[in-house]
N, C-alpha and C positions, 0 to 999 in steps of 0.2 A: 504494500500500500504506500502511496505517496502522501506525505504530510506536508501541506503547504501553509506556511505562515506568511501573511501578507498585510500590508498597511492599506491596501486598496479596498475601500468599503463596498464598491459596486463591482467586485471581482467577477469577470466573465471571460477568462482566458480558456481556450480549448485545452482539455486534459485527456490523455489516453489512460485507460486502466482505472483501477480502484484508487480513490483518494479521499482525503478529509481536508477541509480548509479551516484554518483559524484566521479570522479577520476581525477588525474592530466591530464590536457589537456590545453595547452596554459599557460599563466602566470596568477597567482592569486595575487592580491594586498592585502597587509595587511590592516586590519581594522585600521582606523585612529582615531577612537573615536569621530567622529564628531556629533553623535546622529541623523544624517539625516534619518536613518532607523526608528527612533522613532518619529521624528517630521515633516520632509519634505515629506518622502515617506513611511508612516507607513507600516511595514512588508517587505520592500524591501530596500536593501543597495543602496546608491546613487552612488557607484563606479561601473561603467559599464565595466565588464571584463568577463562576462559569469558565474560568481558566485554570482551575486546580488540577485538571487531569492531563495537562500538556505533557508532562514527563511520561505518563503511561501511554499516551498517544505516540510519543516518540519510540517507545519500546515495541510498538506494533508496526512501525514503518520500515521500509527498505530504502526509501529516499526521502530526505528532508529538503524541501525547496523553500528558500527564503526569497520573497519578492518584496522589494523595499525601495523607497526613495533613497538615494545616496545622500547621507549627511556627513560631510567632512571625511569621506572614505569609510563610512560604517553604515549600519542599518538605521532605520528610523526609530524614534523613541518607542513606538508601539511594538515593533518587532523585537527590539531589545528587551522590553518588559516581558514579553512572552517567553523569550529565551531565558531570562532570569528566573521566571516562575517555573521553568522546566528543569531546574538544577537537580531535581529528584531523579532525573534520568540516569545520573551517575551515582555511584556509591560514595559515602564519606571516606572510606579507606583509600590509601594511596598505593600506587604501583609505579614502577619505572617503565617508561616507553620511550624508545628512541633517545635514551640517555637523559630523559627529563622526567620529573615527578608529575604524575597526573592522578586524578581520581580514578579509582577502579570502576570498571564497567559493572552496572547492576543487571543488565539484561543481555541476552545472547545475540540479538540482532546486530548486524553491522550496517551502519547507515552510509549511503552515498549522499554527500552534501552538495547541493547546487545553490547558487545565488544569482538572482537577476536584479540588477540595480537600474533604476531609471532616474533621470533628471537632466535638466538642461546644463550643458557645459561642465560635465564631470571632467575634472582635470586628470592628467596622467598621474600626478601624485596621489590623488584620491583613489584612482583605480589601483595603484600599487598598494596603498594602505588597505583597501577593501579586500584585495586578494590575500594579503597577509593576515587580516583578521579572520577571514573565512578559513584559511589554513589552520590558524590557531584554534578556532572553534572545532574544526575536524579533529585536531589533536586532542582536545579536551573531551570530545565525545567518543574518542577512539573510532573515528569515522574516516572516510576517504572523500576527498574533494572530487566531484564529478566535473563541474564546470562553474565558472564565474563569468557572467555576461553583463554588458552595459548597454543601455538604450537611452536615446535622447528624450523620449517622452513615453507616457503611459500608452498613447496611441500606437507607437511602434512596438511596445512590449505586448500589446493585445493581439498582435498579428502572429505571435509564435504559438506553438503547440507544446505543452509540457508532457 
């Protein structure tokens, strides 16, 4: 299953196969760093606002697709908040991977991570930063980067098929 996290409220991009979309709907609360998702309700955020099962949804996906406006070489505030609330996808214990310390994997699935950034005049420095951040996200999720793409507008982005 593809899990799509997007900041586009009227999301209508063509998608092949099974998928779930997480998009702005209602209010999302910030992660408060309480570690409840790690110790009280493993895998699920303790904040009940409709976004508490994002970590569990990630455990069910084979591909995580981030679709976001590019903000200084990173994802939008909404997409970042969803990612923060999904920290329960990983385990609180640590392991060494590629010579670096990362959180241990909680689930068995291996995610392919794709990112599609849109925005007018995304600079080369922002593109480089975005690619680096997506690779760092993949390292933290123990995932593999599939692709990172850039589009000059939402209209151009809506012409693709995921």
